[in-house]
Structure formats: structure tokens, C-alpha cells
Short mmCIF file of the C-alpha atoms (twelve columns), coordinates in Angstrom:
data_MODEL
# 
_entry.id   MODEL 
# 
loop_
_atom_site.group_PDB 
_atom_site.id 
_atom_site.type_symbol 
_atom_site.label_atom_id 
_atom_site.label_alt_id 
_atom_site.label_comp_id 
_atom_site.label_asym_id 
_atom_site.label_seq_id 
_atom_site.Cartn_x 
_atom_site.Cartn_y 
_atom_site.Cartn_z 
_atom_site.pdbx_PDB_model_num 
ATOM 1  C CA . MET A 1  -18.104 57.888  -8.590  1 
ATOM 2  C CA . LYS A 2  -19.535 55.876  -5.983  1 
ATOM 3  C CA . LEU A 3  -21.610 53.825  -8.269  1 
ATOM 4  C CA . PRO A 4  -18.705 52.177  -10.168 1 
ATOM 5  C CA . ALA A 5  -17.086 51.548  -7.035  1 
ATOM 6  C CA . ALA A 6  -20.419 49.455  -5.554  1 
ATOM 7  C CA . LEU A 7  -20.221 47.941  -9.405  1 
ATOM 8  C CA . ARG A 8  -16.790 46.484  -8.703  1 
ATOM 9  C CA . ILE A 9  -17.659 45.099  -5.443  1 
ATOM 10 C CA . THR A 10 -20.742 43.696  -6.384  1 
ATOM 11 C CA . ALA A 11 -18.750 41.664  -8.908  1 
ATOM 12 C CA . LEU A 12 -16.026 40.990  -6.277  1 
ATOM 13 C CA . LEU A 13 -18.625 39.420  -3.819  1 
ATOM 14 C CA . LEU A 14 -20.725 37.266  -7.218  1 
ATOM 15 C CA . THR A 15 -16.958 36.192  -8.430  1 
ATOM 16 C CA . ILE A 16 -16.476 34.823  -5.037  1 
ATOM 17 C CA . GLY A 17 -19.934 33.340  -4.291  1 
ATOM 18 C CA . LEU A 18 -19.775 31.481  -7.613  1 
ATOM 19 C CA . ALA A 19 -16.372 30.100  -6.896  1 
ATOM 20 C CA . ALA A 20 -16.948 28.869  -3.375  1 
ATOM 21 C CA . PRO A 21 -18.521 25.601  -4.248  1 
ATOM 22 C CA . ALA A 22 -16.095 24.858  -6.996  1 
ATOM 23 C CA . ILE A 23 -13.316 25.302  -3.982  1 
ATOM 24 C CA . ALA A 24 -15.457 22.907  -1.784  1 
ATOM 25 C CA . GLU A 25 -15.878 20.499  -4.957  1 
ATOM 26 C CA . GLU A 26 -12.115 20.593  -5.127  1 
ATOM 27 C CA . SER A 27 -11.778 19.877  -1.447  1 
ATOM 28 C CA . THR A 28 -14.185 16.907  -1.304  1 
ATOM 29 C CA . LEU A 29 -12.423 15.354  -4.355  1 
ATOM 30 C CA . LYS A 30 -9.001  16.016  -2.622  1 
ATOM 31 C CA . GLU A 31 -10.483 14.307  0.574   1 
ATOM 32 C CA . GLY A 32 -11.674 11.287  -1.641  1 
ATOM 33 C CA . ALA A 33 -8.348  10.815  -3.196  1 
ATOM 34 C CA . LYS A 34 -6.765  10.696  -0.398  1 
ATOM 35 C CA . ASP A 35 -9.576  8.155   1.092   1 
ATOM 36 C CA . VAL A 36 -9.087  5.946   -1.532  1 
ATOM 37 C CA . GLY A 37 -5.112  6.443   -1.572  1 
ATOM 38 C CA . ARG A 38 -5.388  5.365   1.814   1 
ATOM 39 C CA . ALA A 39 -7.365  2.491   1.085   1 
ATOM 40 C CA . VAL A 40 -5.024  1.054   -1.617  1 
ATOM 41 C CA . GLY A 41 -2.315  1.542   0.773   1 
ATOM 42 C CA . THR A 42 -3.969  -0.539  3.433   1 
ATOM 43 C CA . ALA A 43 -4.971  -3.039  0.938   1 
ATOM 44 C CA . ALA A 44 -1.400  -3.436  -0.234  1 
ATOM 45 C CA . ARG A 45 0.177   -3.709  3.263   1 
ATOM 46 C CA . GLU A 46 -2.286  -6.359  4.044   1 
ATOM 47 C CA . VAL A 47 -1.006  -8.173  1.046   1 
ATOM 48 C CA . GLY A 48 2.723   -7.722  1.820   1 
ATOM 49 C CA . ASP A 49 2.010   -8.859  4.927   1 
ATOM 50 C CA . GLY A 50 0.193   -12.012 3.810   1 
ATOM 51 C CA . ALA A 51 3.061   -12.486 1.189   1 
ATOM 52 C CA . LYS A 52 5.689   -12.152 4.117   1 
ATOM 53 C CA . GLN A 53 3.897   -14.633 6.009   1 
ATOM 54 C CA . VAL A 54 3.794   -17.111 2.830   1 
ATOM 55 C CA . GLY A 55 7.542   -16.841 2.495   1 
ATOM 56 C CA . LYS A 56 8.199   -17.569 5.656   1 
ATOM 57 C CA . ALA A 57 6.382   -20.836 5.492   1 
ATOM 58 C CA . VAL A 58 8.332   -21.618 2.073   1 
ATOM 59 C CA . ALA A 59 11.788  -20.880 3.819   1 
ATOM 60 C CA . GLU A 60 11.152  -22.814 6.503   1 
ATOM 61 C CA . ALA A 61 9.502   -25.915 4.765   1 
ATOM 62 C CA . ALA A 62 12.973  -25.425 2.567   1 
ATOM 63 C CA . LYS A 63 14.999  -25.328 5.333   1 
ATOM 64 C CA . GLU A 64 13.223  -28.620 7.229   1 
ATOM 65 C CA . VAL A 65 13.732  -30.451 3.400   1 
ATOM 66 C CA . GLY A 66 17.397  -29.107 3.339   1 
ATOM 67 C CA . GLN A 67 18.038  -30.764 7.083   1 
ATOM 68 C CA . ALA A 68 16.348  -34.005 5.941   1 
ATOM 69 C CA . ALA A 69 18.675  -34.156 2.860   1 
ATOM 70 C CA . LYS A 70 21.654  -33.319 4.967   1 
ATOM 71 C CA . GLU A 71 20.780  -36.044 7.465   1 
ATOM 72 C CA . GLY A 72 20.084  -38.597 4.147   1 
ATOM 73 C CA . ALA A 73 23.362  -38.308 2.795   1 
ATOM 74 C CA . LYS A 74 24.905  -38.784 6.163   1 
ATOM 75 C CA . GLU A 75 23.282  -41.742 6.769   1 
ATOM 76 C CA . ALA A 76 23.982  -42.788 3.018   1 
ATOM 77 C CA . LYS A 77 27.522  -42.230 4.004   1 
ATOM 78 C CA . ARG A 78 27.711  -44.460 7.237   1 
ATOM 79 C CA . ALA A 79 26.305  -47.024 5.257   1 
ATOM 80 C CA . MET A 80 28.870  -47.006 2.790   1 
ATOM 81 C CA . GLN A 81 31.838  -46.537 5.070   1 
ATOM 82 C CA . LYS A 82 30.518  -49.683 6.838   1 
ATOM 83 C CA . ASP A 83 30.289  -51.913 3.477   1 
ATOM 84 C CA . LYS A 84 34.068  -51.152 3.094   1 
# 
């Protein structure tokens, strides 16, 4: 009766010993995937920040063009009123 119990324990320990490297490898893969995810997220955030700055610059330029057009329209209106 003692021999089958010893064989079971030995088989269990052998199974655990063989499974441990697989679990460790899976953990390493998970860590690698997390690192890649962080890198991609950081890159996306940096691209987004750059796009935001470009968008603000375009908006500011459009605002200046709009202001210049407004002033030009006012001057044209004044010139037409002087001609009357």
C-alpha cells in the first residue's frame, strides 16, 4: 500500500516539475506583452499630443486668416460708403 502512494507522490512532483517552466514561460510572455502594450500606448499618446499641437496651430492660423478677412471686409465697406 505504501508503494502506490509513493508512486503517486513521485508522479505529482514530476508533473509539477515539468509544468513549472511552462508556467514561468507564460509569465514571461505576459510580461513581454504588457511591455509591448505600454510602448504602443506611449507612442500613441505622443502622436496624439503632437497632433493636438498641430491642430491648435492650424486653428490659430485659421483664426488669424478669419480676422484678416473680417478687417478687409470692413475696409471695403468703408471705402464703398465714402464713394457714395
